[in-house]
Backbone as a chain_set.jsonl record, in Angstrom:
{"seq": "XXXXXXXXXXXXXXXXXXXXXXXXXXXXXXXXXXXXXXXXXXXXXXXXXXXXXXXXXXXXXXXXXXXXXXXXXXXXXXXXXXXXXXXXXXXXXXXXXXXXXXXXXXXXXXXXXXXXXXXXXXXXXXXXXXXXXXXXXXXXXXXXXXXXXXXXXXXXXXXXXXXXXXXXXXXXXXXXXXXXXXXXXXXXXXXXXXXXXXXXXXXXXXXXXXXX", "coords": {"N": [[20.414, -22.289, 2.289], [18.643, -20.681, 3.863], [18.235, -18.742, 2.001], [16.899, -19.86, 0.142], [14.332, -20.403, 1.343], [13.404, -17.974, 2.03], [12.976, -17.1, -0.576], [11.02, -19.041, -1.495], [8.878, -18.511, 0.141], [8.366, -15.731, -0.372], [7.45, -15.865, -3.003], [5.18, -17.365, -2.918], [2.82, -15.953, -3.048], [2.012, -14.062, -5.611], [-0.173, -12.828, -6.241], [-2.865, -10.343, -6.844], [-5.271, -7.887, -5.78], [-8.478, -7.296, -7.409], [-9.497, -4.405, -9.297], [-12.138, -3.865, -8.506], [-12.17, -5.162, -6.045], [-10.154, -3.88, -4.617], [-11.486, -1.37, -4.398], [-13.607, -2.284, -2.842], [-12.431, -2.844, -0.395], [-11.216, -0.585, 0.535], [-13.55, 1.034, 0.769], [-14.743, -0.433, 2.876], [-13.111, -0.051, 5.068], [-13.196, 2.796, 5.167], [-16.085, 3.208, 5.714], [-16.436, 1.743, 8.038], [-17.586, -0.81, 8.049], [-16.956, -3.346, 9.158], [-16.065, -2.845, 11.576], [-15.705, -3.185, 14.948], [-18.323, -2.465, 17.335], [-17.819, -1.3, 19.823], [-15.293, 0.176, 20.236], [-12.312, 1.963, 20.691], [-10.736, 2.795, 18.669], [-11.969, 3.009, 15.489], [-12.195, 1.175, 12.306], [-12.055, 3.101, 10.194], [-10.138, 4.741, 10.893], [-7.701, 3.843, 10.004], [-8.05, 4.138, 7.228], [-6.948, 6.112, 5.52], [-4.244, 5.212, 5.516], [-4.397, 2.537, 4.345], [-5.64, 3.423, 1.718], [-3.575, 4.975, 0.794], [-1.352, 2.954, 0.533], [-2.544, 1.316, -1.549], [-2.693, 3.213, -3.758], [-0.228, 4.127, -4.253], [1.536, 2.024, -4.161], [3.695, 1.923, -2.618], [6.084, 0.53, -0.119], [5.051, -0.636, 3.001], [6.707, 0.055, 5.198], [7.81, 2.417, 4.091], [5.655, 4.167, 3.831], [5.016, 4.371, 6.669], [7.274, 5.711, 7.503], [6.951, 8.202, 6.085], [7.011, 11.607, 6.12], [5.668, 15.004, 6.287], [7.509, 16.653, 5.236], [8.602, 15.396, 3.063], [6.62, 15.662, 1.161], [5.578, 17.576, -1.448], [4.672, 21.182, -1.437], [2.333, 21.694, -2.808], [1.403, 19.231, -3.077], [1.821, 17.602, -5.273], [3.993, 16.008, -5.568], [5.885, 13.368, -4.275], [8.553, 12.429, -2.078], [10.25, 9.519, -1.617], [12.251, 8.551, 0.662], [13.149, 7.511, 3.101], [12.668, 4.667, 5.203], [10.875, 2.733, 7.696], [10.808, -0.102, 9.351], [8.424, -1.969, 10.982], [9.194, -4.174, 12.583], [11.98, -3.706, 13.255], [11.887, -0.939, 13.987], [13.618, 0.914, 13.337], [14.668, 3.691, 11.626], [15.689, 4.32, 8.341], [17.472, 3.955, 5.196], [15.617, 3.424, 2.117], [14.552, 0.379, 0.802], [16.084, -0.213, -1.389], [18.018, 1.552, -1.236], [17.929, 3.928, -2.381], [16.552, 7.183, -3.413], [13.373, 8.066, -4.538], [11.166, 10.004, -6.625], [7.712, 10.38, -6.536], [5.262, 10.991, -8.679], [2.206, 12.631, -8.177], [-1.118, 11.869, -9.162], [-4.386, 13.372, -9.85], [-6.152, 12.452, -8.1], [-4.635, 11.438, -6.015], [-3.33, 13.778, -5.365], [-5.52, 15.168, -4.295], [-6.347, 13.546, -2.252], [-4.107, 13.755, -0.562], [-4.231, 16.358, 0.281], [-6.56, 16.358, 1.518], [-5.979, 15.22, 3.885], [-3.964, 16.514, 4.943], [-2.869, 18.447, 7.772], [-3.751, 21.732, 8.908], [-2.157, 23.098, 10.511], [1.008, 22.354, 10.636], [4.235, 20.563, 11.305], [7.088, 20.117, 9.596], [8.319, 17.751, 10.113], [6.397, 16.119, 11.014], [4.395, 13.007, 10.785], [2.963, 11.781, 7.902], [1.21, 9.614, 8.042], [-0.388, 8.378, 10.758], [-0.461, 6.591, 13.958], [-3.099, 5.71, 16.169], [-2.361, 6.998, 18.526], [-0.862, 9.141, 17.559], [1.736, 8.399, 16.821], [4.144, 6.424, 15.18], [2.867, 4.229, 12.824], [2.01, 0.758, 13.718], [2.645, -1.792, 11.721], [2.372, -4.467, 12.175], [0.458, -4.612, 14.224], [-1.786, -3.295, 12.909], [-2.124, -5.243, 10.973], [-3.054, -7.538, 12.379], [-5.255, -6.562, 13.871], [-6.816, -5.146, 12.201], [-6.567, -5.288, 9.261], [-6.51, -8.264, 8.689], [-9.065, -8.898, 9.765], [-10.941, -7.413, 8.422], [-10.644, -7.88, 5.552], [-10.999, -10.744, 5.509], [-13.516, -10.852, 6.361], [-14.733, -9.691, 4.132], [-14.203, -11.418, 2.145], [-15.794, -13.562, 3.071], [-18.231, -12.367, 2.672], [-18.38, -12.446, 0.006], [-17.321, -10.332, -1.528], [-14.61, -10.084, -2.026], [-12.328, -12.228, -3.552], [-10.373, -13.983, -2.375], [-8.475, -14.177, 0.599], [-5.588, -12.089, 0.902], [-2.501, -10.979, 1.874], [-1.54, -7.617, 3.517], [0.558, -6.688, 2.204], [0.222, -7.253, -0.338], [-0.986, -5.188, -1.549], [0.614, -3.67, -2.769], [1.382, -5.424, -4.811], [-1.0, -5.197, -6.224], [-1.047, -2.572, -7.053], [1.114, -2.526, -8.951], [0.282, -4.449, -10.719], [-2.269, -3.249, -11.688], [-1.359, -0.974, -12.691], [0.352, -1.82, -14.926], [-1.538, -3.158, -16.39], [-2.99, -1.049, -17.119], [-1.517, 0.221, -18.966], [1.009, 1.566, -18.299], [4.283, 1.713, -18.694], [6.706, -0.944, -18.174], [9.226, -0.345, -16.953], [8.796, 2.195, -16.16], [6.808, 1.702, -14.169], [8.373, 0.219, -12.424], [10.175, 2.072, -11.525], [8.488, 3.668, -10.19], [7.731, 2.146, -7.939], [10.245, 1.518, -6.823], [11.798, -0.664, -7.703], [13.54, -3.087, -9.983], [12.562, -3.586, -13.439], [12.535, -6.433, -14.09], [12.182, -7.53, -11.305], [9.71, -6.676, -10.677], [8.182, -8.239, -12.584], [9.024, -10.81, -11.693], [8.217, -11.052, -9.028], [6.065, -9.257, -8.476], [3.994, -8.55, -10.311], [0.86, -9.803, -11.367], [-0.951, -12.361, -13.013], [-3.868, -12.16, -15.1], [-7.116, -12.975, -14.067], [-9.001, -14.136, -15.58], [-8.291, -15.383, -18.179], [-7.973, -14.807, -21.86], [-7.691, -15.901, -25.239], [-6.808, -14.046, -27.927], [-7.95, -13.687, -31.383], [-5.857, -14.661, -33.922]], "CA": [[19.006, -22.765, 2.679], [17.749, -19.709, 4.39], [17.816, -17.859, 0.987], [15.836, -20.554, -0.623], [13.224, -20.575, 2.186], [12.815, -16.862, 1.852], [12.505, -16.983, -1.965], [9.831, -19.542, -1.654], [7.796, -17.647, 0.934], [7.999, -14.632, -1.088], [6.984, -16.273, -4.216], [3.835, -18.054, -2.763], [1.75, -14.981, -3.398], [2.212, -12.941, -6.41], [-1.593, -12.368, -6.56], [-3.214, -8.969, -6.505], [-6.77, -7.675, -5.774], [-8.887, -6.603, -8.65], [-9.939, -3.021, -9.026], [-13.277, -3.836, -7.582], [-11.769, -5.708, -4.716], [-9.516, -2.747, -4.135], [-12.596, -0.349, -3.924], [-14.422, -2.747, -1.797], [-11.496, -2.758, 0.791], [-11.124, 0.863, 0.988], [-14.889, 1.353, 1.442], [-14.972, -1.294, 4.14], [-12.207, 0.694, 6.127], [-13.781, 4.261, 5.159], [-17.401, 3.357, 6.333], [-16.392, 1.004, 9.21], [-18.335, -1.899, 7.692], [-16.817, -4.499, 10.003], [-15.463, -2.154, 12.753], [-16.454, -3.494, 16.359], [-19.19, -1.446, 17.8], [-17.456, -0.553, 21.017], [-13.885, 0.346, 20.112], [-11.72, 3.302, 20.758], [-10.202, 3.07, 17.274], [-12.698, 2.339, 14.366], [-11.23, 0.849, 11.226], [-11.946, 4.286, 9.398], [-8.886, 5.629, 11.235], [-6.681, 3.526, 9.17], [-8.547, 4.267, 5.956], [-5.906, 6.712, 4.812], [-3.079, 4.3, 5.397], [-4.917, 1.51, 3.222], [-5.765, 3.921, 0.431], [-2.259, 5.298, 0.251], [-0.666, 1.926, -0.008], [-3.059, 1.018, -2.7], [-2.652, 4.241, -4.792], [1.127, 4.518, -4.526], [2.317, 0.933, -4.327], [5.034, 1.76, -1.854], [6.203, -0.517, 0.815], [4.436, -0.36, 4.139], [7.704, 0.747, 5.953], [7.972, 3.59, 3.333], [4.545, 4.815, 4.203], [5.05, 4.603, 7.808], [8.272, 6.693, 7.667], [6.711, 9.381, 5.408], [6.763, 12.947, 6.794], [5.312, 15.947, 5.416], [8.642, 17.418, 4.473], [8.775, 14.606, 1.99], [5.565, 16.01, 0.337], [5.615, 18.971, -2.0], [3.586, 21.97, -0.629], [1.225, 21.666, -3.697], [0.934, 17.788, -2.969], [1.983, 16.948, -6.573], [5.136, 15.072, -5.646], [6.248, 12.611, -2.793], [9.856, 11.839, -2.263], [10.444, 8.232, -0.779], [13.721, 8.848, 1.072], [13.274, 6.587, 4.074], [11.791, 3.459, 5.602], [10.999, 2.277, 9.006], [10.066, -1.359, 9.241], [7.846, -2.266, 12.428], [9.972, -5.178, 13.431], [13.146, -3.094, 13.939], [11.67, 0.323, 14.522], [14.88, 1.643, 13.102], [14.501, 4.481, 10.442], [16.998, 4.187, 7.576], [17.233, 4.143, 3.795], [14.519, 2.617, 1.488], [15.117, -1.069, 0.691], [17.228, -0.243, -2.571], [18.957, 2.647, -0.557], [17.644, 5.056, -3.409], [15.405, 8.088, -3.257], [12.601, 8.141, -5.763], [10.142, 10.976, -6.705], [6.601, 9.791, -7.015], [4.338, 12.048, -9.318], [0.809, 12.487, -7.707], [-2.148, 12.273, -10.123], [-5.251, 14.382, -9.431], [-6.754, 11.728, -6.992], [-3.609, 11.313, -4.996], [-3.141, 14.988, -4.78], [-6.752, 15.547, -3.448], [-6.283, 12.788, -0.991], [-3.046, 14.267, 0.423], [-4.706, 17.61, 0.652], [-7.695, 16.166, 2.498], [-5.453, 14.73, 5.328], [-2.953, 17.601, 5.452], [-3.231, 19.418, 8.727], [-3.573, 23.071, 8.716], [-0.897, 23.786, 11.351], [1.811, 21.146, 10.833], [5.582, 20.642, 11.291], [7.625, 19.499, 8.378], [8.774, 16.406, 10.46], [5.167, 15.407, 11.219], [4.133, 11.901, 9.957], [1.758, 11.985, 7.097], [0.1, 8.716, 8.48], [-0.1, 8.258, 12.207], [-1.164, 5.581, 14.653], [-4.325, 6.391, 17.022], [-1.666, 7.972, 19.444], [-0.115, 10.139, 16.994], [3.118, 7.966, 16.684], [4.237, 5.721, 13.903], [1.928, 2.979, 12.66], [2.736, -0.583, 13.649], [2.119, -2.688, 10.612], [1.9, -5.692, 12.676], [-0.881, -4.387, 14.921], [-2.676, -3.127, 11.864], [-2.333, -6.41, 10.262], [-3.902, -8.379, 13.309], [-6.43, -6.005, 14.447], [-7.774, -4.407, 11.197], [-6.55, -5.924, 7.885], [-7.143, -9.593, 8.462], [-10.712, -9.056, 10.092], [-11.901, -6.739, 7.194], [-10.358, -8.632, 4.272], [-11.574, -11.98, 5.69], [-15.0, -10.671, 6.232], [-15.047, -9.33, 2.828], [-14.177, -12.831, 1.427], [-17.013, -14.329, 3.517], [-19.456, -11.638, 1.993], [-18.216, -12.505, -1.561], [-16.733, -9.092, -2.046], [-13.248, -10.404, -2.426], [-12.208, -13.606, -4.014], [-9.569, -14.541, -1.504], [-7.6, -13.314, 1.424], [-4.234, -11.616, 0.532], [-1.681, -10.159, 3.012], [-1.514, -6.399, 3.269], [1.656, -6.399, 1.134], [-0.342, -7.403, -1.725], [-1.661, -3.934, -1.916], [1.884, -3.201, -3.566], [1.105, -6.149, -6.094], [-2.208, -4.64, -6.84], [-0.607, -1.336, -7.807], [1.936, -2.941, -9.89], [-0.575, -5.093, -11.795], [-3.248, -2.432, -12.316], [-0.626, 0.039, -13.523], [0.698, -2.487, -16.085], [-2.705, -3.365, -17.262], [-3.51, 0.331, -17.926], [-0.535, 0.709, -20.092], [1.991, 2.136, -17.794], [5.528, 0.929, -19.073], [7.128, -1.558, -17.26], [10.303, 0.472, -16.642], [8.328, 3.374, -15.247], [6.209, 1.137, -12.91], [9.455, -0.32, -11.639], [10.752, 3.227, -10.919], [7.482, 4.208, -9.149], [7.603, 1.175, -6.699], [11.519, 1.208, -6.367], [12.379, -2.031, -8.08], [13.657, -3.066, -11.492], [11.596, -4.168, -14.36], [12.686, -7.806, -13.891], [11.788, -8.013, -10.189], [8.432, -6.556, -10.542], [7.489, -9.326, -13.181], [9.246, -11.976, -10.963], [7.707, -10.96, -7.739], [4.795, -8.496, -8.036], [2.861, -8.553, -11.399], [-0.038, -10.945, -11.33], [-1.688, -12.653, -14.242], [-5.319, -11.857, -15.076], [-7.751, -14.14, -13.418], [-9.602, -14.687, -16.503], [-7.348, -15.208, -19.561], [-8.489, -15.05, -23.049], [-6.793, -15.871, -26.314], [-7.323, -13.366, -29.112], [-7.758, -14.379, -32.81], [-4.498, -14.268, -34.744]], "C": [[18.188, -21.665, 3.035], [17.353, -18.73, 3.221], [16.801, -18.537, 0.146], [14.477, -20.557, 0.004], [12.649, -19.157, 2.078], [12.16, -16.559, 0.435], [11.157, -17.752, -2.121], [8.657, -18.956, -1.104], [7.353, -16.574, 0.124], [7.008, -14.796, -2.503], [5.523, -17.033, -4.159], [2.62, -17.134, -3.128], [2.144, -13.669, -4.235], [0.747, -12.379, -6.913], [-1.905, -11.026, -6.193], [-4.856, -8.907, -6.544], [-7.215, -6.909, -7.117], [-9.179, -5.148, -8.256], [-11.148, -3.029, -8.066], [-13.004, -4.217, -6.291], [-11.05, -4.37, -3.896], [-10.491, -1.7, -3.438], [-13.19, -0.713, -2.759], [-13.739, -2.629, -0.297], [-11.559, -1.515, 1.311], [-12.551, 1.308, 1.475], [-15.231, 0.721, 2.59], [-14.234, -0.547, 5.412], [-13.016, 2.138, 6.302], [-15.182, 4.223, 6.086], [-17.529, 2.512, 7.467], [-17.417, -0.218, 9.13], [-18.265, -2.979, 8.711], [-16.047, -3.958, 11.195], [-16.293, -2.614, 14.13], [-17.262, -2.082, 16.808], [-18.525, -0.507, 19.009], [-15.744, -0.684, 20.855], [-13.452, 1.857, 20.069], [-11.088, 3.698, 19.34], [-10.917, 2.341, 16.187], [-11.802, 2.014, 13.133], [-11.023, 2.044, 10.312], [-10.712, 4.934, 9.815], [-7.648, 5.209, 10.336], [-7.016, 3.534, 7.722], [-7.431, 4.969, 5.062], [-4.627, 5.889, 4.614], [-3.325, 3.241, 4.247], [-4.916, 2.354, 1.953], [-4.427, 4.351, 0.053], [-1.487, 4.349, -0.142], [-1.275, 1.44, -1.292], [-2.821, 1.984, -3.824], [-1.112, 4.564, -5.093], [1.912, 3.223, -4.842], [3.602, 0.933, -3.441], [4.96, 0.753, -0.786], [5.666, 0.063, 2.146], [5.27, 0.479, 5.014], [8.01, 2.157, 5.332], [6.815, 4.625, 3.733], [4.561, 5.154, 5.567], [6.114, 5.537, 8.335], [8.098, 8.06, 7.122], [6.475, 10.566, 6.309], [6.466, 14.0, 5.727], [6.313, 16.9, 4.686], [9.046, 16.63, 3.164], [7.63, 14.815, 0.823], [5.701, 17.405, -0.156], [4.516, 19.966, -1.448], [2.238, 21.905, -1.494], [0.761, 20.075, -3.731], [0.837, 17.23, -4.276], [3.187, 16.014, -6.637], [5.519, 14.628, -4.153], [7.648, 12.145, -3.027], [10.052, 10.643, -1.137], [11.886, 8.275, -0.537], [14.13, 7.779, 2.117], [12.284, 5.542, 4.428], [12.068, 3.199, 6.963], [10.336, 1.099, 9.35], [9.626, -1.58, 10.88], [8.567, -3.24, 13.306], [11.151, -4.745, 14.023], [12.729, -1.744, 14.638], [12.861, 1.231, 14.4], [14.635, 2.501, 11.79], [15.923, 4.451, 9.695], [16.54, 4.498, 6.169], [16.105, 3.293, 3.42], [15.339, 1.28, 1.094], [16.253, -1.119, -0.342], [18.177, 0.862, -2.26], [19.08, 3.816, -1.699], [16.492, 5.825, -3.13], [14.604, 8.185, -4.612], [11.611, 9.287, -5.607], [8.804, 10.291, -7.374], [5.611, 10.836, -7.358], [2.922, 11.885, -8.757], [-0.088, 12.882, -8.727], [-3.228, 12.956, -9.272], [-5.947, 13.699, -8.15], [-5.815, 11.746, -5.874], [-3.423, 12.591, -4.318], [-4.327, 15.389, -3.82], [-6.739, 14.71, -2.205], [-5.301, 13.434, -0.016], [-3.532, 15.578, 0.991], [-5.607, 17.613, 1.593], [-7.161, 15.876, 3.881], [-4.308, 15.561, 5.81], [-3.383, 18.52, 6.528], [-2.986, 20.875, 8.44], [-2.276, 23.692, 9.253], [-0.031, 22.561, 11.375], [3.514, 21.622, 10.887], [6.041, 19.775, 10.239], [8.019, 17.905, 8.896], [7.482, 15.514, 11.084], [4.928, 14.24, 10.403], [2.897, 12.117, 9.228], [0.578, 10.871, 7.525], [0.598, 8.167, 9.84], [-0.855, 7.011, 12.852], [-2.287, 6.427, 15.513], [-3.471, 7.413, 18.037], [-0.749, 8.818, 18.951], [1.505, 9.605, 16.65], [3.008, 7.202, 15.423], [3.203, 4.569, 13.927], [2.609, 1.708, 12.849], [1.924, -1.448, 12.722], [1.688, -3.937, 11.182], [0.486, -5.686, 13.502], [-1.936, -4.156, 14.038], [-3.159, -4.241, 11.335], [-3.374, -7.395, 11.139], [-5.247, -7.846, 13.813], [-7.492, -5.422, 13.276], [-7.757, -5.253, 9.794], [-7.048, -7.148, 7.805], [-8.563, -9.752, 8.71], [-11.44, -8.476, 8.828], [-11.797, -7.489, 5.974], [-11.065, -10.107, 4.418], [-13.124, -11.752, 5.588], [-15.591, -10.349, 4.982], [-15.084, -10.563, 1.888], [-15.443, -13.471, 1.916], [-18.33, -13.6, 2.808], [-19.446, -11.798, 0.508], [-17.903, -11.24, -2.163], [-15.254, -9.202, -2.553], [-13.1, -11.858, -2.511], [-11.481, -14.47, -2.824], [-8.765, -13.772, -0.472], [-6.096, -13.202, 0.937], [-3.661, -10.774, 1.568], [-1.852, -8.612, 2.647], [-0.358, -5.939, 2.31], [1.292, -6.537, -0.17], [-1.025, -6.242, -2.276], [-0.592, -3.377, -3.024], [1.766, -3.975, -4.972], [0.068, -5.546, -6.938], [-1.743, -3.409, -7.645], [0.13, -1.552, -9.027], [1.068, -3.435, -11.148], [-1.504, -4.128, -12.461], [-2.508, -1.421, -13.166], [-0.153, -0.589, -14.922], [-0.508, -2.63, -16.835], [-3.28, -2.085, -17.866], [-2.633, 1.006, -18.574], [0.624, 1.542, -19.532], [3.357, 1.191, -18.07], [6.069, 0.282, -18.013], [8.514, -0.965, -16.323], [10.009, 1.625, -15.655], [7.538, 2.862, -13.948], [7.32, 0.668, -11.986], [10.032, 0.798, -10.811], [9.907, 3.561, -9.78], [7.467, 3.376, -7.896], [9.107, 0.901, -6.175], [11.952, -0.197, -6.668], [13.01, -1.872, -9.63], [12.535, -3.852, -12.091], [11.626, -5.693, -14.206], [12.068, -8.28, -12.498], [10.192, -7.684, -10.2], [7.597, -7.637, -11.324], [7.914, -10.597, -12.407], [8.317, -11.942, -9.717], [6.361, -10.082, -7.522], [3.695, -8.554, -9.14], [2.148, -10.004, -11.424], [-0.747, -11.147, -12.526], [-3.229, -12.36, -14.086], [-5.862, -13.134, -14.629], [-8.493, -14.886, -14.659], [-8.899, -14.348, -17.899], [-8.077, -15.625, -20.769], [-7.453, -14.93, -24.121], [-7.275, -15.102, -27.479], [-7.031, -14.096, -30.314], [-6.484, -13.851, -33.483], [-4.195, -15.416, -35.524]], "O": [[17.047, -21.619, 2.575], [16.366, -18.0, 3.324], [15.952, -17.906, -0.484], [13.497, -20.703, -0.726], [11.421, -19.077, 2.032], [11.104, -15.947, 0.274], [10.243, -17.246, -2.771], [7.59, -18.879, -1.712], [6.157, -16.41, -0.117], [6.112, -14.049, -2.897], [4.846, -17.257, -5.163], [1.541, -17.616, -3.471], [2.483, -12.578, -3.777], [0.618, -11.599, -7.857], [-1.276, -10.51, -5.269], [-5.568, -9.684, -7.179], [-6.514, -6.118, -7.748], [-9.117, -4.746, -7.094], [-11.193, -2.355, -7.037], [-13.579, -3.629, -5.376], [-11.384, -3.979, -2.777], [-10.384, -1.272, -2.289], [-13.372, 0.043, -1.804], [-14.364, -2.38, 0.733], [-11.931, -1.329, 2.47], [-12.659, 1.916, 2.54], [-16.021, 1.28, 3.352], [-14.725, -0.488, 6.54], [-13.403, 2.537, 7.4], [-15.379, 5.022, 7.002], [-18.646, 2.443, 7.98], [-18.025, -0.552, 10.147], [-19.291, -3.513, 9.132], [-15.35, -4.775, 11.797], [-17.488, -2.343, 14.246], [-16.867, -0.929, 16.639], [-18.675, 0.71, 19.114], [-15.098, -1.605, 21.354], [-14.093, 2.762, 19.535], [-10.987, 4.876, 18.996], [-10.588, 1.186, 15.915], [-10.724, 2.593, 13.004], [-9.975, 2.112, 9.671], [-10.222, 5.731, 9.015], [-6.767, 5.995, 9.988], [-6.253, 2.925, 6.972], [-7.057, 4.457, 4.008], [-4.028, 5.944, 3.54], [-2.522, 3.117, 3.323], [-4.148, 1.97, 1.071], [-4.097, 4.077, -1.101], [-0.807, 4.59, -1.139], [-0.47, 1.134, -2.172], [-2.747, 1.464, -4.938], [-0.805, 5.208, -6.096], [2.831, 3.25, -5.661], [4.448, 0.044, -3.538], [3.905, 0.166, -0.545], [5.86, 1.26, 2.357], [4.794, 1.475, 5.559], [8.456, 3.026, 6.082], [7.081, 5.811, 3.928], [4.121, 6.276, 5.816], [5.973, 6.104, 9.418], [8.817, 8.992, 7.48], [5.703, 10.424, 7.258], [6.874, 13.951, 4.567], [6.036, 17.702, 3.794], [9.74, 17.165, 2.3], [7.706, 14.239, -0.262], [5.915, 18.331, 0.626], [3.472, 19.475, -1.017], [1.151, 22.05, -0.935], [-0.216, 19.754, -4.408], [-0.078, 16.446, -4.53], [3.385, 15.313, -7.63], [5.473, 15.325, -3.139], [7.934, 11.529, -4.054], [10.0, 10.876, 0.071], [12.684, 8.056, -1.448], [15.227, 7.223, 2.074], [11.146, 5.569, 3.959], [13.185, 3.352, 7.458], [9.163, 1.25, 9.691], [10.395, -1.379, 11.82], [8.568, -3.169, 14.535], [11.495, -5.191, 15.118], [13.178, -1.465, 15.75], [13.092, 2.146, 15.19], [14.372, 1.817, 10.801], [17.017, 4.532, 10.253], [15.513, 5.126, 5.909], [15.624, 2.504, 4.233], [16.567, 1.2, 1.094], [17.206, -1.891, -0.235], [19.112, 1.074, -3.032], [20.096, 4.484, -1.886], [15.489, 5.29, -2.657], [15.195, 8.37, -5.676], [11.221, 9.538, -4.466], [8.802, 9.769, -8.489], [5.129, 11.535, -6.467], [2.466, 10.76, -8.96], [-0.011, 14.007, -9.222], [-3.021, 13.116, -8.07], [-6.275, 14.426, -7.212], [-6.243, 12.083, -4.77], [-3.35, 12.707, -3.094], [-4.115, 15.874, -2.709], [-7.126, 15.211, -1.15], [-5.596, 13.635, 1.162], [-3.234, 15.866, 2.15], [-5.685, 18.506, 2.436], [-7.766, 16.217, 4.897], [-3.758, 15.367, 6.894], [-4.235, 19.366, 6.255], [-2.023, 21.189, 7.74], [-1.542, 24.508, 8.697], [-0.363, 21.691, 12.179], [3.944, 22.736, 10.588], [5.425, 18.739, 9.987], [8.003, 16.972, 8.094], [7.625, 14.384, 11.553], [5.245, 14.376, 9.221], [1.89, 12.564, 9.777], [-0.631, 11.08, 7.419], [1.692, 7.638, 10.033], [-1.799, 6.495, 12.255], [-2.313, 7.658, 15.502], [-3.92, 8.531, 18.292], [0.133, 9.279, 19.676], [2.359, 10.401, 16.26], [2.021, 7.261, 14.69], [2.787, 4.073, 14.973], [3.669, 1.487, 12.264], [0.751, -1.762, 12.918], [0.685, -4.487, 10.726], [-0.38, -6.558, 13.431], [-3.009, -4.718, 14.259], [-4.367, -4.407, 11.168], [-4.356, -7.924, 10.618], [-6.189, -8.577, 14.118], [-8.706, -5.289, 13.436], [-8.762, -5.783, 9.32], [-7.956, -7.359, 7.001], [-9.253, -10.546, 8.07], [-12.405, -9.036, 8.309], [-12.826, -7.747, 5.349], [-11.655, -10.575, 3.444], [-13.847, -12.396, 4.827], [-16.756, -10.641, 4.711], [-15.911, -10.669, 0.982], [-16.175, -13.938, 1.043], [-19.312, -14.251, 2.453], [-20.362, -11.357, -0.187], [-18.227, -11.068, -3.338], [-14.807, -8.445, -3.415], [-13.629, -12.632, -1.713], [-11.981, -15.514, -2.403], [-8.399, -12.644, -0.801], [-5.479, -14.216, 0.61], [-4.341, -9.896, 2.1], [-2.285, -8.338, 1.528], [-0.421, -4.862, 1.716], [1.934, -6.022, -1.086], [-1.593, -6.294, -3.367], [-0.953, -2.733, -4.009], [1.973, -3.421, -6.051], [0.193, -5.392, -8.153], [-2.063, -3.286, -8.827], [-0.115, -0.907, -10.046], [1.125, -2.962, -12.283], [-1.577, -4.128, -13.69], [-2.975, -1.05, -14.243], [-0.265, 0.072, -15.954], [-0.499, -2.196, -17.986], [-3.925, -2.057, -18.914], [-2.768, 2.205, -18.818], [1.223, 2.241, -20.35], [3.404, 0.032, -17.657], [5.982, 0.807, -16.903], [8.663, -1.211, -15.126], [10.675, 1.957, -14.675], [7.59, 3.456, -12.871], [7.133, 0.752, -10.772], [10.35, 0.631, -9.634], [10.338, 3.727, -8.639], [7.192, 3.927, -6.83], [9.261, 0.153, -5.21], [12.482, -0.842, -5.764], [12.988, -0.843, -10.305], [11.757, -4.584, -11.479], [10.505, -6.203, -14.206], [11.467, -9.355, -12.488], [9.452, -8.523, -9.687], [6.491, -7.969, -10.898], [7.105, -11.522, -12.475], [7.662, -12.959, -9.489], [5.68, -10.21, -6.505], [2.516, -8.604, -8.789], [2.734, -11.085, -11.486], [-1.177, -10.156, -13.116], [-3.742, -12.34, -12.968], [-5.263, -14.203, -14.748], [-8.555, -16.115, -14.695], [-8.965, -13.292, -18.529], [-8.74, -16.662, -20.773], [-6.526, -14.122, -24.07], [-8.252, -15.586, -28.051], [-6.136, -14.936, -30.409], [-6.205, -12.652, -33.52], [-3.208, -15.419, -36.26]]}, "num_chains": 1, "name": "protein.A"}
């Protein structure tokens, strides 16, 4: 019974954001469009976290656990080795217990170089909380993600609210639409090709039937 419930919940949202919606969300965080005026932590603080999830498709717990020792010195490769879910706070293996190497394109390389501290320790976190600790994904969800995305929906910039985990769905869907082979997309996000079609790939919002 519990397994059936989990499967139902997980399959309720295979939808993804469009490329334009993705850019609107990133811009809203970077520019503090919906950030409260009097706050010690503006939304822009979390812009790197949002951008990283969108452009790598990794799981939030993998991004939270990522350390600079997992990123090559030239920022051309990322090793996803560990994960740290916010609900347990326990660092361990990735969900499938496998290490994967993520090749960085030019934009991801430039992004990593832009946030890389000049003086760092290999064990330093790539993405940090305002206090320099690990990011609490639940805190981020309630204080930042929900307010920003719901405000974008109200403003007509995003069609509908989707959870933060759907940034992963967005990466998978856009990668497939842009010709990346399913087996390669599966490797990049740490799943099998069957799983990405079952749980992550979203159909196009406007379908057309070609002449044949």
